[in-house]
Structure formats: structure tokens, C-alpha cells
C-alpha positions in Angstrom: 31.7 -35.2 25.8 32.2 -35.2 21.8 30.9 -38.9 21.5 27.6 -37.6 23.2 27.3 -34.7 20.9 27.8 -37.1 18.0 25.0 -39.1 19.3 22.8 -36.2 19.6 23.6 -35.0 16.1 22.9 -38.4 14.9 19.8 -38.6 16.4 18.5 -35.4 15.3 19.4 -36.3 11.5 17.6 -39.5 12.1 14.6 -37.7 13.1 14.6 -35.2 10.3 15.0 -38.1 8.0 11.9 -39.8 9.1 10.0 -36.7 9.2 11.0 -36.1 5.2 9.9 -39.8 4.6 6.7 -39.6 6.4 5.9 -36.4 4.4 7.4 -37.6 1.1 4.0 -39.1 -0.2 2.0 -36.0 0.3 5.0 -33.8 -1.3 4.9 -36.0 -4.3 1.3 -35.6 -4.7 1.4 -31.8 -4.3 4.5 -31.7 -6.6 2.7 -33.4 -9.3 -0.5 -31.8 -9.0 1.0 -28.3 -9.0 3.6 -28.6 -11.2 2.4 -31.4 -13.8 0.0 -29.4 -15.5 2.4 -26.2 -15.6 4.9 -28.3 -17.1 2.6 -29.6 -19.7 1.5 -26.2 -20.7 5.3 -25.2 -20.9 6.1 -27.9 -23.2 2.9 -27.4 -25.2 4.0 -23.5 -25.7 7.3 -25.0 -27.7 5.4 -27.3 -30.0 3.8 -27.0 -33.5 -0.1 -26.7 -33.4 -2.0 -29.6 -35.1 -4.2 -29.4 -38.1 -7.4 -30.0 -36.1 -6.4 -28.9 -32.4 -3.9 -30.7 -30.1 -0.4 -30.5 -31.1 2.5 -31.9 -33.3 5.6 -33.1 -31.4 7.9 -30.6 -33.4 9.9 -28.0 -31.6 8.9 -24.4 -32.6 8.9 -20.9 -31.0 6.3 -19.7 -33.3 3.8 -19.6 -30.4 6.1 -17.4 -28.5 6.7 -15.1 -31.3 3.0 -14.9 -31.9 2.1 -13.5 -28.6 3.6 -10.1 -29.6 4.1 -10.5 -33.3 2.1 -11.7 -36.3 3.4 -12.9 -39.6 1.8 -11.7 -43.0 0.3 -14.3 -45.0 1.8 -12.9 -48.1 5.4 -11.8 -47.5 6.1 -13.6 -44.3 7.1 -10.4 -42.6 6.7 -9.8 -38.8 4.6 -7.0 -37.5 3.2 -6.0 -34.0 0.1 -8.2 -33.2 -2.0 -5.3 -32.7 -5.1 -7.3 -31.7 -3.1 -9.3 -29.0 -1.6 -5.9 -27.6 -4.9 -4.4 -27.2 -6.3 -7.5 -25.4 -3.3 -7.3 -23.2 -3.9 -3.6 -22.5 -7.6 -4.0 -22.1 -7.1 -6.6 -19.5 -4.4 -5.0 -17.3 -6.5 -1.5 -18.0 -9.9 -3.2 -16.6 -7.9 -5.4 -14.0 -6.5 -1.8 -12.4 -9.6 0.0 -12.6 -11.4 -2.7 -11.2 -8.9 -2.8 -8.3 -9.2 0.7 -7.7 -12.9 1.0 -7.9 -13.3 -2.1 -5.5 -10.9 -0.3 -3.2 -12.9 3.1 -3.1 -16.1 1.2 -2.4 -14.6 -1.4 -0.5 -12.8 1.0 2.2 -15.6 3.2 3.6 -17.6 -0.3 3.7 -14.9 -2.0 5.8 -14.5 0.8 8.0 -18.2 1.0 8.7 -18.3 -2.6 9.6 -15.1 -2.0 11.8 -16.5 0.7 13.7 -19.8 -1.2 14.4 -20.5 -2.8 17.8 -18.6 -6.2 18.2 -22.5 -7.8 18.4 -23.5 -6.7 14.9 -20.1 -7.0 12.8 -20.6 -10.7 12.3 -24.1 -9.7 10.7 -22.5 -7.1 8.3 -19.8 -9.7 7.4 -22.3 -12.1 6.7 -24.1 -9.9 4.4 -21.0 -9.2 2.7 -20.3 -12.8 2.0 -23.7 -13.8 0.7 -22.8 -13.3 -2.9 -20.2 -15.9 -2.5 -23.0 -18.6 -2.0 -24.3 -17.9 -5.4 -22.6 -19.3 -8.6 -20.6 -16.8 -10.5 -22.5 -17.4 -13.7 -26.0 -16.5 -11.9 -24.4 -13.4 -10.5 -23.1 -12.4 -13.9 -26.7 -13.1 -15.3 -28.1 -10.7 -12.6 -25.7 -8.0 -13.6 -26.8 -8.7 -17.4 -30.6 -8.5 -16.6 -29.6 -4.9 -15.0 -28.0 -3.4 -17.8 -29.2 -5.0 -20.9 -31.5 -3.1 -23.2 -34.8 -4.1 -21.8 -33.3 -4.4 -18.2 -33.9 -2.6 -14.8 -31.9 0.6 -15.6 -33.3 1.4 -19.0 -37.0 0.3 -18.0 -36.9 2.7 -15.1 -35.2 5.3 -16.9 -37.6 4.9 -19.8 -40.9 5.0 -17.4 -39.4 8.4 -15.8 -39.1 9.9 -19.2 -35.3 10.4 -18.7 -34.3 8.8 -21.8 -36.3 8.0 -25.1 -34.7 4.7 -25.9 -32.8 2.3 -24.4 -29.1 2.9 -23.7 -26.7 0.7 -25.2 -24.6 -0.4 -21.9 -24.3 -4.0 -22.7 -21.4 -5.6 -24.7 -18.9 -2.5 -23.6 -16.1 -2.1 -21.2 -18.2 -0.3 -19.2 -20.5 -3.4 -18.7 -17.5 -5.7 -18.1 -16.1 -3.2 -15.3 -19.4 -3.2 -13.5 -19.8 -7.0 -13.6 -16.1 -7.5 -12.3 -16.6 -4.6 -9.5 -19.7 -6.6 -8.4 -18.2 -10.0 -8.3 -14.8 -9.2 -6.8 -15.8 -6.2 -4.2 -16.0 -8.7 -1.4 -12.5 -9.9 -1.9 -11.6 -6.1 -1.2 -13.8 -5.6 1.9 -12.6 -8.6 3.8 -8.8 -7.9 3.8 -9.6 -4.3 4.8 -12.0 -5.2 7.6 -9.2 -7.5 8.7 -6.7 -4.8 9.0 -9.3 -2.1 10.3 -10.4 -4.4 13.2 -6.9 -4.2 14.6 -6.6 -0.6 14.6 -6.5 1.0 18.0 -9.1 3.7 17.4 -7.9 5.8 20.2 -5.1 6.8 17.7 -7.9 8.6 15.7 -9.4 10.2 18.7 -5.9 11.3 19.5 -5.8 12.4 16.1 -8.7 14.7 16.3 -7.7 16.0 19.9 -4.8 17.4 18.4 -6.9 19.6 15.7 -6.2 17.1 12.6 -8.6 17.5 9.8 -10.6 14.0 9.0 -8.7 14.0 5.6 -5.1 14.0 7.5 -6.6 11.6 9.9 -7.3 9.3 6.8 -4.0 9.8 5.2 -1.8 10.0 8.1 -3.4 7.5 10.7 -5.8 5.1 9.0 -4.3 4.4 5.5 -0.7 3.6 6.9 -2.2 1.4 9.6 -4.5 -0.6 7.1 -1.7 -0.6 4.2 -1.2 -4.4 4.5 -5.1 -4.8 3.8 -5.1 -2.6 1.0 -2.1 -4.6 -0.7 -3.7 -7.9 0.2 -7.1 -6.8 -1.2 -5.6 -5.3 -4.4 -3.6 -8.5 -5.2 -6.9 -10.6 -4.4 -8.7 -8.4 -6.9 -6.1 -7.8 -9.7 -4.9 -11.3 -10.0 -8.6 -13.1 -10.7 -9.7 -10.1 -12.7 -6.8 -10.3 -14.8 -7.6 -13.9 -15.9 -11.5 -13.4 -15.9 -13.3 -15.4 -18.6 -17.1 -15.8 -17.6 -17.7 -12.0 -16.9 -16.3 -10.5 -19.8 -17.5 -13.3 -22.0 -21.3 -12.5 -21.1 -21.0 -8.8 -20.6 -18.5 -8.1 -23.3 -20.4 -10.3 -26.1 -17.2 -11.7 -27.3 -16.3 -8.2 -29.0 -14.4 -6.9 -25.9 -12.3 -9.5 -25.1 -10.0 -10.0 -22.0 -6.8 -12.3 -21.8 -8.8 -15.2 -20.5 -11.1 -15.2 -23.4 -8.1 -14.9 -25.8 -6.8 -18.1 -24.4 -10.0 -19.9 -24.4 -10.4 -19.0 -28.1 -6.8 -20.5 -28.9 -7.6 -23.8 -27.3 -11.3 -23.9 -28.8 -12.1 -22.2 -32.1 -8.6 -21.1 -32.9 -7.3 -24.7 -32.6 -3.6 -23.3 -31.7 -2.9 -24.8 -28.4 0.9 -23.6 -28.3 -0.3 -20.0 -28.7 -2.7 -20.5 -26.0 -0.4 -22.3 -23.7 2.4 -19.4 -24.3 -0.4 -16.8 -23.6 -1.1 -18.7 -20.3 2.4 -18.5 -19.4 2.6 -14.7 -20.3 -0.4 -14.2 -18.1 1.3 -16.3 -15.0 4.4 -14.0 -15.5 2.4 -10.9 -15.2 0.7 -12.5 -12.0 4.1 -13.5 -10.5 5.1 -9.8 -10.9 2.2 -8.4 -9.0 2.9 -11.1 -6.4 6.4 -10.3 -6.1 5.8 -6.5 -5.7 3.3 -7.5 -3.0 5.7 -9.6 -1.3 8.4 -6.6 -1.5 5.8 -4.2 -0.3 4.5 -6.3 2.7 8.0 -7.1 3.9 9.1 -3.3 3.6 5.5 -2.5 5.4 6.5 -5.2 8.3 9.9 -3.5 8.8 8.5 -0.3 9.3 6.2 -1.3 11.6 8.5 -3.6 13.4 
């Protein structure tokens, strides 16, 4: 009996080894493609910037120090890098506001689609996904044409006599916010719809039968049931908006920079590749914190409903 068990165990190990060997080429490619660029960025963050870009292979932690501190050119003292701090705060603030705004607009949109007859839901989802067919740059240009000084809003407002001169909406945080809400709204609607589609709407009817107000039905029944969709949509919006580059660059005009613009500046005109690399790793750390929070909330939500 023990000999037979040994043979079975040996055969099982051989089967596992064969599977690993067969999948090894794909795993190596994935490992190199995923971790190779990241490893290069990490290494560059601990090097010295070259005089004309690139790096010098001399170990230095100045780039990491420069993420939050700046060195005085006269007495070499360190102080808080207010410019970097303001860009960090602006990036997180605009990303959070974008996430909340897309949730506010996306929740009723997803609920509307989920409550439509099954035959028409695909049409509504099709309309939601149409913006993804257009390049991000073109979509941002469209927003720019609407809010610029001679754009649609100002032209209509002046024709109606509401304003005497064009309002300055472009190159502000508000312009960036409008652009990011427009760009990332579908990323909030789709996860919310996926969660709402699974709701047993008889629970909502039961809530009304028990004389619950619409607000209580919303907060006690609908929101708890679609919590996974809310969390997933928030992550899908927050992460790309935190590293957004095209929209802030075009609608912010370079004056209202976000983290993605700051990183591009260091690799471009700033010619400080180590600082750009350290800023990139810092942004990844913020994203990882958001993902860990998402995984924890998803796990606790699953246990609560399990």
C-alpha cells in the first residue's frame, strides 16, 4: 500500500514539474516584461543625474531626498519642497474629487440602465462605451473647445447676455476636473452596472412595502448590495486620474501640474532622470496603498455577505 502511495505521489510531483516546465517560457517573458522596466526605474532612482539627461552610474540618494525636500543653492540647507508638495496634494485632491464626482453622476446612470428592460440595456451600455472608441487626446480637445474663451459655453452665454466678456475657465483646476470627469465616467458606470444588474429588485419592493422612504431604501438596501461595484469603480477612476498626463497638460496649460506632468518634466526639460524615477515609484506606492485598501474592503465585504 505504501509503495502504491509513493508511486502516486511521485507521479503527481512529475506532473507538477512538467506543468512548470511547460509554462516556464511564458512566465519568464511575463516576469521580464513586468519587472524589468520597474527594476530599471528603481535602479535609476539611486543614481546621479547626467549633465544632459540620462544618468551617471554613481550611487546617490539625492533623488529620493528631492521628492519632499529641496536644497538651498547658497547655504546647502534642506527645506520642504513646497512645489512638489503642492503638486502631490493637487493630484490627490483632484483624483479624489474626480472619483466622488464620477460616483455621483455614475450611480444614477448605472441604476437607470439596470432598471431598463433587458432588450434595451445593451443599447444603453453601447452608448456609455462609445467615448472609448475615440482617442483620449481627441476627447480632451473636445472638452477644450467647450470651455475655452471662445468656446461653446462662453459663446452661448454671451449671445444670451448672461456675461459681458468670456469667463476664464481654461487652465484652471476646475477645467482639469471637468476633463477628468468626462474621460473617466464610463469607468465608474460599468462596475456599478455590473453590481446593480445582480440585485434582486424584489428586495427594493419589500422595502417600500414596509414603508421605508426612498432614502432608506437607497442607504439600507441598494448601496450595501452594490458596495463591491462602488469600490471597484472608485479604484478604476482614482488610479488613472492620479497619473493623468494628457488631460492636465492640455486643460491645465502647464500651470496647474499634476504628478504625471511633474514626472514627464523631470525626464524631459528637467533632465533629472533619477528624480523622475523616484517620483514614479512614489506614485506607484500611492497606487499600491489604494489597491491594498480595495482588497481589504473587498475581502471584508465578501465575508459579510458570505
